[in-house]
C-alpha positions as CSV (number, residue, x, y, z in Angstrom):
1,M,0.0,0.0,0.1
2,S,1.6,3.4,-1.1
3,T,2.6,6.1,1.9
4,P,1.3,9.5,1.6
5,I,4.5,10.8,0.3
6,D,4.8,8.4,-2.1
7,R,1.0,9.4,-3.2
8,I,2.4,13.4,-2.9
9,I,5.5,12.4,-5.4
10,E,3.5,10.2,-8.1
11,A,1.2,13.2,-8.1
12,L,4.3,15.6,-8.3
13,D,6.2,13.9,-11.2
14,R,2.7,14.2,-13.8
15,R,2.9,17.4,-12.2
16,V,5.8,18.6,-12.6
17,A,5.7,17.3,-16.3
18,I,3.4,20.5,-17.4
19,A,5.1,23.2,-18.4
20,T,2.7,26.1,-17.0
21,E,5.2,28.9,-17.3
22,S,2.6,32.2,-16.3
23,Q,4.8,34.7,-18.1
24,A,4.8,32.9,-21.3
25,G,2.1,34.0,-23.9
26,G,0.1,31.0,-25.4
27,C,0.1,29.5,-21.7
28,R,-3.8,28.9,-21.9
29,E,-3.8,25.0,-23.2
30,N,-1.0,24.4,-20.1
31,M,-3.1,25.9,-17.6
32,L,-6.3,24.3,-18.5
33,R,-4.8,20.9,-18.8
34,Y,-3.5,21.2,-15.2
35,L,-6.5,22.6,-13.6
36,N,-8.7,19.7,-15.8
37,A,-6.5,16.3,-15.2
38,E,-5.0,17.0,-12.5
39,I,-6.7,19.0,-9.9
40,I,-10.8,18.7,-10.2
41,P,-10.2,14.7,-10.5
42,E,-8.4,15.0,-7.3
43,L,-10.9,17.4,-5.0
44,T,-13.6,15.1,-7.2
45,A,-12.9,12.3,-5.7
46,A,-12.6,13.7,-2.0
47,G,-16.5,15.4,-2.3
48,F,-15.9,18.7,-4.3
49,T,-17.8,20.3,-7.0
50,A,-15.3,22.1,-9.2
51,A,-15.4,24.7,-12.3
52,V,-12.7,26.9,-14.5
53,H,-13.5,30.0,-14.6
54,E,-12.0,33.1,-16.7
55,N,-10.0,35.4,-15.1
56,P,-11.2,38.7,-15.6
57,K,-7.3,40.5,-17.3
58,S,-6.1,37.8,-19.1
59,I,-7.8,34.9,-21.2
60,E,-4.6,33.0,-20.6
61,H,-5.1,32.4,-17.1
62,P,-8.1,30.7,-15.8
63,L,-8.5,29.8,-12.1
64,L,-10.5,27.2,-10.1
65,V,-13.1,26.7,-7.4
66,A,-13.6,23.7,-5.7
67,R,-16.0,23.8,-2.6
68,R,-16.8,20.8,-0.5
69,I,-19.9,22.2,1.4
70,E,-21.4,19.9,4.3
71,S,-23.8,22.7,5.7
72,A,-24.5,26.3,4.8
73,D,-24.6,26.5,8.7
74,L,-21.2,25.3,9.0
75,P,-18.3,27.9,9.1
76,T,-16.0,27.2,5.8
77,V,-12.4,27.6,5.5
78,L,-10.7,29.1,2.2
79,L,-7.4,26.9,0.9
80,Y,-5.5,28.7,-1.9
81,G,-2.1,27.6,-3.9
82,H,-1.2,28.5,-7.2
83,A,-0.4,26.3,-10.8
84,D,1.7,28.8,-12.7
85,V,5.5,28.7,-12.1
86,Q,8.4,30.8,-13.4
87,F,10.2,30.7,-16.7
88,A,12.2,27.3,-16.3
89,H,15.4,28.5,-18.1
90,A,16.3,24.6,-18.8
91,E,19.7,25.7,-20.7
92,Q,21.0,27.3,-17.1
93,W,19.5,24.0,-14.8
94,R,22.6,21.1,-14.1
95,A,23.6,18.3,-16.4
96,G,21.1,15.6,-15.7
97,L,18.4,17.7,-14.5
98,D,15.4,18.7,-16.5
99,P,13.1,21.6,-15.1
100,W,10.1,19.4,-16.7
101,K,10.9,16.2,-15.0
102,L,10.9,15.4,-11.5
103,T,14.4,14.0,-10.8
104,R,14.9,12.7,-7.0
105,E,18.1,12.8,-5.2
106,G,18.5,11.5,-2.1
107,D,16.3,14.0,-0.1
108,R,15.9,16.3,-2.9
109,L,13.1,16.4,-6.1
110,Y,14.1,18.7,-8.5
111,G,11.7,20.3,-10.9
112,R,10.2,23.6,-11.6
113,G,7.9,24.0,-9.3
114,S,8.1,21.3,-6.8
115,A,8.8,23.7,-4.5
116,D,6.9,26.8,-5.4
117,N,3.7,25.9,-5.8
118,K,2.7,22.6,-7.1
119,G,4.9,20.8,-4.1
120,Q,2.9,22.7,-1.5
121,H,-0.5,22.4,-2.9
122,T,0.0,19.2,-3.4
123,V,0.8,18.3,0.0
124,N,-2.7,19.9,1.8
125,H,-5.1,18.2,-1.0
126,V,-3.4,14.9,-0.1
127,A,-3.6,15.6,3.6
128,L,-7.0,16.8,3.5
129,A,-8.5,13.8,1.6
130,D,-6.8,11.4,3.6
131,T,-8.3,13.9,7.1
132,I,-12.3,13.3,5.0
133,A,-11.3,9.5,4.2
134,A,-10.4,9.5,8.3
135,A,-13.4,11.6,8.9
136,P,-16.8,10.2,11.0
137,D,-18.9,9.5,8.0
138,G,-16.9,11.5,6.3
139,H,-18.0,14.6,7.5
140,L,-15.4,17.3,8.5
141,G,-17.7,19.5,10.6
142,Y,-16.6,22.4,8.4
143,N,-16.9,23.2,4.9
144,V,-13.5,23.5,2.4
145,T,-13.4,26.2,-0.7
146,V,-10.1,25.6,-2.7
147,L,-9.0,28.6,-4.9
148,L,-6.3,27.9,-7.8
149,E,-4.7,30.3,-9.5
150,T,-2.4,30.0,-12.7
151,A,-1.0,33.9,-12.7
152,E,0.6,34.0,-9.2
153,E,4.4,34.1,-10.5
154,S,3.1,37.1,-13.0
155,G,1.8,39.6,-10.0
156,S,-1.6,37.6,-9.7
157,L,-3.3,39.0,-12.4
158,G,-6.9,39.1,-12.2
159,L,-7.1,38.3,-8.6
160,R,-8.4,40.9,-6.6
161,A,-10.7,41.6,-9.9
162,F,-12.0,37.8,-9.6
163,A,-12.2,37.8,-5.6
164,E,-14.0,41.3,-5.5
165,S,-16.6,40.1,-8.4
166,N,-17.0,36.6,-7.0
167,R,-17.4,37.8,-2.8
168,D,-20.3,34.7,-2.2
169,L,-18.8,32.3,-4.3
170,L,-15.8,32.6,-2.1
171,A,-17.1,33.9,1.1
172,A,-15.6,32.1,4.1
173,D,-14.1,32.3,7.7
174,L,-10.6,31.1,7.7
175,F,-7.7,31.4,5.1
176,I,-5.2,29.3,4.8
177,G,-2.2,28.9,2.3
178,S,0.9,27.5,1.2
179,D,3.7,29.0,-0.3
180,G,7.0,30.6,0.0
181,P,9.8,28.7,2.3
182,R,10.2,28.0,6.2
183,Y,12.4,30.2,8.0
184,A,15.2,27.1,8.5
185,A,14.5,23.9,6.5
186,D,14.1,22.2,9.9
187,A,11.6,24.8,11.7
188,P,8.0,24.3,11.0
189,T,6.9,28.3,10.3
190,I,3.5,30.1,10.1
191,F,3.6,33.4,8.7
192,L,0.4,35.9,8.8
193,G,0.7,38.2,5.9
194,S,2.9,39.7,3.8
195,R,5.4,43.2,3.0
196,G,3.6,44.7,0.9
197,C,5.0,45.5,-3.0
198,A,5.1,48.7,-5.2
199,T,7.6,49.1,-7.4
200,F,8.2,52.7,-9.9
201,E,9.8,53.4,-12.2
202,L,12.0,56.6,-12.6
203,V,12.7,58.4,-16.3
204,C,14.7,61.5,-16.7
205,D,14.2,62.2,-20.7
206,L,15.8,65.5,-22.0
207,R,17.2,65.4,-25.4
208,A,18.2,62.7,-28.2
209,G,21.1,61.5,-28.0
210,G,23.9,62.4,-26.3
211,N,26.4,65.4,-26.0
212,H,30.0,65.9,-25.9
213,S,31.0,66.1,-22.3
214,G,33.7,68.7,-23.0
215,N,31.8,70.9,-25.0
216,W,28.7,71.1,-23.2
217,G,29.5,69.4,-19.7
218,G,28.5,72.0,-17.0
219,K,25.7,73.9,-19.6
220,L,23.1,70.6,-20.0
221,R,21.9,68.8,-17.3
222,N,22.6,65.3,-17.0
223,P,19.9,62.6,-17.1
224,A,22.0,60.2,-15.3
225,T,23.3,62.6,-12.8
226,V,19.5,63.5,-11.8
227,I,18.3,60.5,-11.8
228,A,21.0,59.6,-9.4
229,A,20.3,62.8,-7.2
230,A,17.0,61.0,-6.9
231,I,17.3,57.8,-5.8
232,N,19.5,59.6,-3.3
233,A,16.3,61.3,-2.3
234,L,14.7,58.2,-1.5
235,V,17.4,56.1,0.4
236,D,20.7,57.0,1.4
237,G,23.7,54.9,0.8
238,T,23.8,53.1,3.9
239,G,20.3,51.6,2.7
240,R,18.1,53.8,5.2
241,I,14.5,55.2,3.4
242,R,14.6,58.8,3.7
243,P,10.8,60.0,3.1
244,A,8.9,59.9,6.3
245,A,6.1,59.0,3.9
246,L,7.5,55.9,3.1
247,R,8.3,54.3,6.1
248,P,6.3,52.7,8.6
249,G,5.4,53.4,12.3
250,P,7.0,52.3,15.0
251,L,7.1,48.2,15.2
252,P,4.3,47.1,17.2
253,D,5.3,45.5,20.5
254,S,3.7,41.8,19.7
255,V,5.5,41.7,16.6
256,R,8.9,42.8,17.6
257,A,8.6,39.8,20.4
258,T,7.2,37.6,17.7
259,I,10.3,38.3,15.4
260,D,12.5,37.9,18.4
261,A,11.8,35.0,19.4
262,L,12.5,33.2,16.1
263,P,14.9,30.5,16.3
264,D,19.1,31.0,15.7
265,R,18.8,30.4,11.7
266,P,23.0,29.0,10.9
267,P,23.7,30.8,7.5
268,A,23.2,28.1,4.6
269,P,26.3,27.5,2.0
270,D,25.1,29.5,-0.4
271,D,23.4,31.9,1.6
272,P,25.3,35.6,0.6
273,A,27.2,37.4,3.8
274,I,24.4,39.5,5.8
275,D,25.9,43.5,5.8
276,P,25.8,44.2,9.9
277,G,25.8,47.9,9.1
278,W,23.4,48.2,6.1
279,G,19.7,49.0,6.0
280,E,17.5,50.9,9.2
281,P,19.8,51.2,11.9
282,G,18.8,49.8,15.9
283,L,17.1,46.7,14.0
284,T,17.9,43.1,14.0
285,P,18.6,41.4,10.6
286,D,15.3,39.5,10.8
287,E,13.7,42.6,12.3
288,K,14.5,44.4,8.8
289,V,13.5,42.0,6.6
290,L,10.1,41.4,8.5
291,G,9.4,44.7,11.0
292,F,10.2,47.5,8.4
293,N,10.5,48.6,5.4
294,V,13.3,48.8,2.8
295,L,14.0,50.6,-1.2
296,E,16.0,48.4,-3.4
297,V,17.3,50.0,-6.7
298,L,16.8,46.8,-8.9
299,A,18.0,48.6,-12.4
300,F,19.2,51.9,-13.3
301,T,20.3,52.6,-16.9
302,A,22.5,55.4,-18.8
303,G,24.1,55.6,-21.8
304,D,26.4,52.1,-22.2
305,P,28.3,51.1,-18.9
306,D,30.2,48.7,-21.4
307,A,31.1,51.1,-24.4
308,P,31.2,54.3,-22.8
309,V,32.1,57.3,-24.7
310,N,33.0,61.1,-23.8
311,A,29.1,62.2,-23.8
312,I,26.1,63.1,-21.6
313,P,23.3,61.0,-22.0
314,G,20.2,62.4,-23.4
315,S,18.2,60.2,-21.4
316,A,18.3,57.6,-18.1
317,R,16.1,55.5,-16.1
318,A,15.8,53.4,-12.5
319,V,13.4,50.9,-11.4
320,V,13.1,51.2,-7.4
321,Q,11.0,48.4,-5.6
322,L,9.0,49.4,-2.0
323,R,8.4,46.5,0.4
324,Y,6.8,47.7,3.0
325,V,5.0,46.7,6.3
326,V,2.1,47.2,7.8
327,G,1.7,50.4,9.3
328,T,2.9,52.5,6.1
329,D,0.1,54.5,4.2
330,D,0.2,53.0,1.2
331,S,-3.0,55.0,0.0
332,D,-0.9,56.8,-3.0
333,L,3.0,55.9,-3.1
334,P,3.7,57.2,-5.9
335,G,2.2,60.6,-5.0
336,A,4.3,60.1,-1.7
337,V,7.5,59.6,-4.2
338,R,7.0,62.7,-6.2
339,R,6.7,64.9,-3.1
340,A,9.8,63.7,-1.9
341,L,11.6,64.1,-4.6
342,A,10.0,68.0,-5.2
343,D,10.9,68.8,-1.2
344,A,14.4,67.3,-2.7
345,G,14.3,70.0,-5.5
346,I,14.7,67.5,-7.9
347,T,12.5,68.5,-11.1
348,G,12.3,66.8,-14.6
349,V,11.9,63.2,-13.6
350,E,8.4,61.3,-14.1
351,V,7.5,58.5,-11.6
352,S,5.4,55.5,-13.0
353,A,3.8,53.5,-11.0
354,G,3.8,49.4,-11.3
355,E,0.8,46.8,-10.0
356,Q,1.0,47.5,-6.1
357,M,-0.1,44.6,-3.8
358,N,-0.7,46.0,-0.1
359,A,1.0,45.0,3.4
360,T,-1.2,42.6,5.5
361,R,-0.3,41.1,8.9
362,L,-2.9,39.0,11.1
363,D,-1.9,39.6,14.9
364,P,0.3,36.9,16.3
365,E,-2.2,36.4,19.4
366,A,-5.3,36.1,17.0
367,P,-7.0,32.7,17.8
368,A,-6.4,31.3,14.6
369,A,-2.9,32.1,14.6
370,L,-2.2,30.4,18.1
371,A,-4.4,27.7,17.0
372,A,-2.5,27.2,14.4
373,A,0.9,27.0,16.4
374,R,-1.0,24.3,18.9
375,A,-1.5,22.2,15.5
376,V,2.2,22.4,14.6
377,R,3.7,21.3,17.9
378,A,1.4,18.4,18.2
379,A,2.3,17.4,14.3
380,S,5.7,18.2,14.5
381,G,6.5,17.9,18.4
382,A,8.4,21.4,18.0
383,D,7.6,25.2,18.6
384,A,6.6,26.8,15.1
385,A,9.0,29.5,13.9
386,I,6.2,32.2,13.7
387,E,6.8,35.0,11.3
388,P,4.2,38.2,11.6
389,N,4.6,38.5,8.2
390,L,6.6,37.0,5.0
391,G,9.5,39.5,4.1
392,G,8.8,38.8,0.4
393,T,5.2,39.4,-0.9
394,I,2.7,37.0,-1.8
395,P,-1.4,38.1,-2.6
396,N,-2.7,38.4,0.9
397,D,-4.7,41.4,0.7
398,V,-6.8,39.5,-1.5
399,F,-8.0,37.6,1.5
400,A,-7.6,40.0,4.1
401,E,-9.0,42.8,2.5
402,V,-11.1,41.8,0.1
403,L,-12.8,38.5,1.5
404,N,-11.6,39.9,5.2
405,L,-10.2,36.9,6.2
406,P,-8.2,35.9,9.1
407,T,-5.2,34.5,7.4
408,V,-2.2,31.4,8.4
409,W,0.3,30.4,6.1
410,L,2.0,26.9,6.9
411,P,4.7,26.9,4.1
412,H,6.5,23.8,3.0
413,S,9.3,24.6,1.3
414,Y,12.9,26.3,2.8
415,P,15.1,29.4,2.0
416,G,17.6,27.2,-0.4
417,C,14.9,25.4,-2.7
418,N,16.0,27.9,-5.4
419,Q,12.6,28.7,-6.4
420,H,12.5,30.8,-9.6
421,A,15.9,29.9,-9.7
422,P,17.7,27.0,-12.3
423,N,17.6,23.7,-9.9
424,E,14.7,24.2,-8.1
425,H,13.8,21.7,-5.8
426,A,11.9,20.5,-3.0
427,L,12.9,18.2,0.0
428,V,11.3,14.9,0.7
429,S,11.7,15.6,4.1
430,I,9.4,18.7,4.5
431,L,6.9,17.6,2.2
432,E,6.4,14.7,4.7
433,S,6.7,16.9,7.1
434,G,4.1,19.2,6.0
435,Y,2.0,16.4,5.0
436,A,1.8,15.7,8.6
437,I,1.2,19.3,10.0
438,M,-1.5,19.4,7.5
439,R,-3.2,16.5,8.8
440,E,-3.1,17.6,12.3
441,V,-4.8,21.3,11.5
442,F,-7.4,20.0,9.1
443,A,-8.1,17.2,12.1
444,D,-7.9,20.2,14.7
445,L,-10.2,22.4,12.3
446,S,-12.9,19.7,13.5
447,R,-11.9,19.2,17.2
448,N,-11.9,22.7,18.1
449,P,-13.5,25.2,15.5
450,A,-13.9,27.6,17.9
451,D,-10.5,28.3,18.2
452,W,-10.4,28.7,14.4
453,F,-13.3,30.2,13.2
454,G,-14.0,32.3,16.6
455,G,-17.9,33.1,16.6
456,R,-18.5,31.4,13.3
457,A,-18.0,28.1,14.9
């Protein structure tokens, strides 16, 4: 008889083979194949009614909603995952590895999506099906809705609009998702939200072509100098954010205590060395990532650095990104950037903004957070590493703001998994641990619904 991990690996072998690259044109066929051939049969066998829905912003990226309703009078948990992956870049993978073929080497399962996110939602679905099979008369005592999107790696395109238009379909009392990494491979982790993300392009376009730096230097504004000054008006040479409008309020005591309680995490062999003097002073490295904002320069171009000429460039541009936590006024971040440049006396810079995901964070003392920590302890024998929010950004704002749900994330990956990079892999040991944790979570939802669902139980 096959074990749960055997069934997880068997399903993952098929799923990795479907090239669901959401940033690739013409990806719809593979997205539909994944949802219709893999997920719908699995959930239907567990008593769900499932349907594929069109994405309101992209025909290429459909969504799946599956529901298992025991009674309209019972509370509902909404589960989330994403079927899409980043570009594979097969030529960059180590010899002997194919991003579209699951390959096991010891504890590692190589393949695009093995960690992000096919392996993670496969663990949850197998654990849920086994919990249903083991429940008295197959009744959990709560309802389950599963939402699987196919555009997470493209900024969750259309997800917010879909949720806004389908509040009744997605109505729930609790959200549980699995994405992102654990705090460390050996530390079962809970995170309760994510940092927000806002990206801006700064452009100074003054004239066509360059002008001789000797003949015109000192008489013409240099767009590269202007953009460098604009960046410096936003973040200084030590990584500290300058404008107060781009900084959060004080770190709440409960959040600081949660971060400071995280276990020691020795650096992994491939980790870069931390720069202790970089970023907001007075904070620990974890507080900088989990409790504060950071503004990063992602790209900066002017002229041709590989073949410079003695000329003042006619234009320059940079892309900067703000990762921010709850407590930041995010109602008009592009306006905050423009005002900061104006206050610094910098003119001639156009500021354009891309998609924005808002910062979210469930209180670490919230009943659902405490119940999740208890379940992790019962399943693993270890205290959960609790992150008040992920340092990265996931579409948690859709669930926390649009659907107004308490959000609990239980990741089944680890920081060294190479997600988005060549040689992405999952650890079999973490998938097994994740399965045990999710079995306990789904069972505890039945045993102690008031702890998870509050007044709706």
